C-alpha positions in Angstrom: -6.2 27.0 2.4 -5.4 24.4 5.1 -6.8 21.6 2.9 -4.8 22.5 -0.1 -1.7 22.3 1.6 -2.7 18.7 2.8 -3.5 17.4 -0.6 -0.1 18.9 -1.6 1.6 16.9 1.3 -0.6 13.4 1.4 0.9 13.1 -2.5 4.4 11.9 -0.9 3.6 10.6 2.3 2.1 6.9 2.8 -0.8 5.8 5.1 0.1 5.2 8.6 -1.5 2.6 10.9 -3.9 3.6 13.9 -2.4 3.3 17.4 -3.6 5.2 20.2 -1.3 6.8 23.1 -1.5 5.2 26.8 -3.6 6.7 29.2 -2.9 7.4 32.8 -5.0 5.2 35.5 -4.3 7.9 38.3 -4.5 11.4 36.1 -7.3 12.6 33.5 -6.3 12.5 29.8 -6.8 15.3 27.3 -6.7 15.1 23.4 -5.7 12.1 21.8 -2.8 10.8 19.7 -2.6 8.2 16.6 -0.5 7.0 14.0 -3.1 7.5 11.3 -2.5 11.1 11.3 -2.5 12.3 7.7 -2.1 15.9 7.8 1.6 17.2 8.3 2.4 20.5 9.6 5.1 22.6 8.1 5.0 25.6 10.8 1.6 26.8 12.4 -0.2 26.5 15.7 -3.3 24.7 16.4 -5.7 24.1 19.0 -9.0 22.1 19.2 -12.3 23.4 20.2 -14.7 20.9 18.9 -14.4 17.2 18.7 -17.0 14.9 17.0 -15.8 11.5 19.3 -13.2 10.6 21.6 -11.4 12.5 24.3 -11.7 16.2 24.3 -8.9 18.8 24.1 -10.6 21.3 26.9 -9.6 21.4 30.4 -12.4 20.3 33.0 -13.3 22.7 35.6 -11.1 23.4 38.4 -7.4 23.7 38.7 -4.7 20.8 37.3 -1.3 20.1 37.0 -0.2 19.2 33.3 2.6 16.8 34.2 3.2 15.1 30.2 2.1 15.4 27.0 2.6 13.3 23.7 2.3 12.7 20.1 2.8 10.0 17.6 5.5 10.7 15.0 5.1 9.5 11.5 7.7 8.7 8.8 9.4 12.4 8.7 9.5 12.9 12.7 9.3 16.7 12.7 9.0 18.8 16.0 6.5 20.2 18.0 6.0 22.0 21.2 3.1 21.9 23.7 1.1 24.8 23.9 -2.1 26.2 26.3 -4.3 28.6 25.0 -7.5 30.3 26.8 -10.3 32.2 25.2 -9.7 35.9 25.0 -12.6 38.8 25.7 -12.8 39.2 22.0 -14.4 36.3 20.3 -12.5 34.0 18.0 -9.2 35.0 19.9 -7.0 33.1 22.3 -4.3 34.2 24.5 -1.4 31.9 24.6 -0.6 31.0 28.4 1.6 28.5 28.3 4.2 26.6 26.0 7.1 23.9 26.4 10.3 23.9 24.4 10.0 22.6 20.7 10.9 19.1 20.7 12.5 17.1 17.6 10.2 14.0 17.7 11.7 10.3 16.9 10.3 8.9 13.7 7.3 6.3 13.4 6.6 6.1 17.4 5.0 7.7 20.4 6.8 10.8 21.8 6.2 11.6 25.2 7.6 14.4 27.1 7.7 15.6 30.9 6.0 19.1 31.7 4.8 21.1 34.9 2.1 23.4 33.9 -0.6 24.8 36.1 -4.0 24.8 33.8 -7.4 26.0 34.7 -10.9 24.6 33.7 -11.7 25.8 30.0 -8.1 26.0 29.0 -7.3 24.7 25.6 -4.8 21.9 24.4 -2.7 22.8 21.6 0.5 22.9 19.9 3.0 24.4 17.2 4.2 22.1 14.9 6.9 22.0 11.9 9.4 20.3 9.6 6.3 17.7 8.1 5.2 16.5 11.5 2.0 14.3 11.4 0.1 16.8 13.3 -3.3 16.0 13.1 -6.0 13.8 10.9 -8.4 15.1 8.1 -11.6 13.4 9.4 -14.2 15.6 7.3 -16.2 15.8 10.3 -18.0 19.2 10.9 -17.9 18.7 14.5 -13.9 18.4 14.7 -13.1 22.4 15.0 -9.5 23.3 14.4 -8.4 26.7 14.8 -5.1 27.4 13.4 -2.6 29.6 12.1 0.7 29.4 9.9 4.0 30.8 10.9 6.4 31.3 14.1 5.6 30.1 17.4 3.6 32.7 19.2 5.2 33.7 22.5 3.4 33.3 25.9 1.1 36.3 26.4 0.5 36.8 22.8 -3.3 37.0 21.5 -3.9 35.2 18.5 -6.9 35.4 16.0 -6.8 31.8 14.0 -8.5 30.7 11.1 -10.7 28.0 11.4 -11.1 24.9 9.0 -13.8 22.1 10.4 -12.8 18.6 9.7 -9.8 18.2 11.4 -8.6 16.3 14.5 -5.2 17.1 16.5 -2.5 14.3 17.1 -1.6 15.4 20.8 -2.5 14.1 24.2 -1.6 15.2 27.9 -2.2 14.2 31.3 -3.4 16.5 33.9 -3.8 15.8 37.9 -5.9 17.6 40.3 -4.6 18.5 43.7 -6.1 15.4 45.3 -4.4 13.3 42.8 -1.2 14.9 43.6 -1.6 14.9 47.3 -2.5 11.0 47.0 0.8 10.4 45.1 2.4 12.5 47.7 1.2 10.7 50.7 2.1 7.4 49.0 6.0 8.3 48.7 6.0 10.0 52.4 4.3 7.2 54.1 7.1 5.5 56.4 9.6 8.2 55.4 10.8 11.1 57.8 10.5 11.6 61.4 7.9 9.1 62.6 4.3 9.7 61.0 5.0 13.7 60.7 5.1 14.2 57.2 2.4 11.7 56.2 0.2 13.2 59.0 0.5 16.6 57.4 -0.4 15.6 53.9 -3.3 13.8 55.6 -4.3 17.4 57.0 -3.7 19.0 53.6 -6.2 16.7 52.3 -8.8 17.1 54.5 -8.5 20.9 53.9 -8.6 20.6 50.3 -11.6 18.2 51.0 -13.4 21.0 52.8 -12.3 23.7 50.2 -10.2 25.4 53.0 -7.5 26.7 50.7 -5.7 28.9 53.3 -5.0 26.5 55.9 -4.4 23.9 53.3 -1.5 26.2 51.7 -0.1 26.7 55.5 0.1 23.2 56.0 2.0 23.0 53.1 4.5 25.7 54.0 5.0 23.6 57.1 5.4 20.4 55.1 8.0 21.8 53.1 10.0 23.3 56.2 9.9 20.0 57.7 11.2 18.2 54.5 14.2 20.6 54.4 15.0 20.3 58.2 15.0 16.5 57.5 17.2 16.6 54.6 20.5 14.7 54.9 19.1 13.5 58.2 15.9 11.2 58.1 15.5 11.8 54.6 17.9 11.6 51.8 18.7 14.6 49.4 16.9 13.0 46.3 14.1 12.2 48.9 13.9 16.0 50.2 14.2 17.2 46.5 11.2 15.0 45.3 9.0 15.6 48.3 9.9 19.5 48.2 8.9 19.5 44.0 5.8 17.8 44.7 4.5 20.1 47.4 5.5 23.1 45.6 3.6 21.7 42.4 0.5 21.3 44.9 0.8 24.9 45.9 0.9 26.2 42.3 -2.1 24.1 41.9 -4.0 25.2 44.5 -3.0 28.9 44.0 -1.2 29.5 47.3 
């Protein structure tokens, strides 16, 4: 039982002080991190389907780009990888749709990692964690619902059938950005760059197409934008600029489903 493992580990570890992870003003936040996490993972995957209070772990409607994730490590550090789950057709089953490399956590502090994962409304934030990472908080609240499974990290594409023990809240958060957020950031970066206003004009046009729900035109204009950026690399744009603009546009294409 998960509760039994919690009790045995708590016998040898102290209490941590509460600290919340940062939120981004330009992106939505999933999940939550805390230095008071008092459950320690040896080797298990976890997701969160219910939350009594605080920020939920479910991606809101629409398509988003997950750009970073964080956890607050305790004194043992441990290890963790981001995982994204999607409900399967079978009740109580979930399919792994994405995961990051397993990261070694620096003890006693907030650990944050960059990511680039397209997620859809209804997807669930989770992780695989081990080596005594401070991975969750035992709250005892029935609304904090945490499906989990012990063992090695399931691979992407695997459908899992986790057990459920209410009363746990995961120690992980992530930032997600909508296409509108990503376009606003790109527009700020390209304004005044390149040949005249051509690049900024194209991004503004894509914003209008996205607002009008015209995916075909938005994708076509993004293709034109990337072509122009590549043509201007080493001319009106530096190599680093061109690479950054291309990556941003490509991420927008992926988020729109071009």
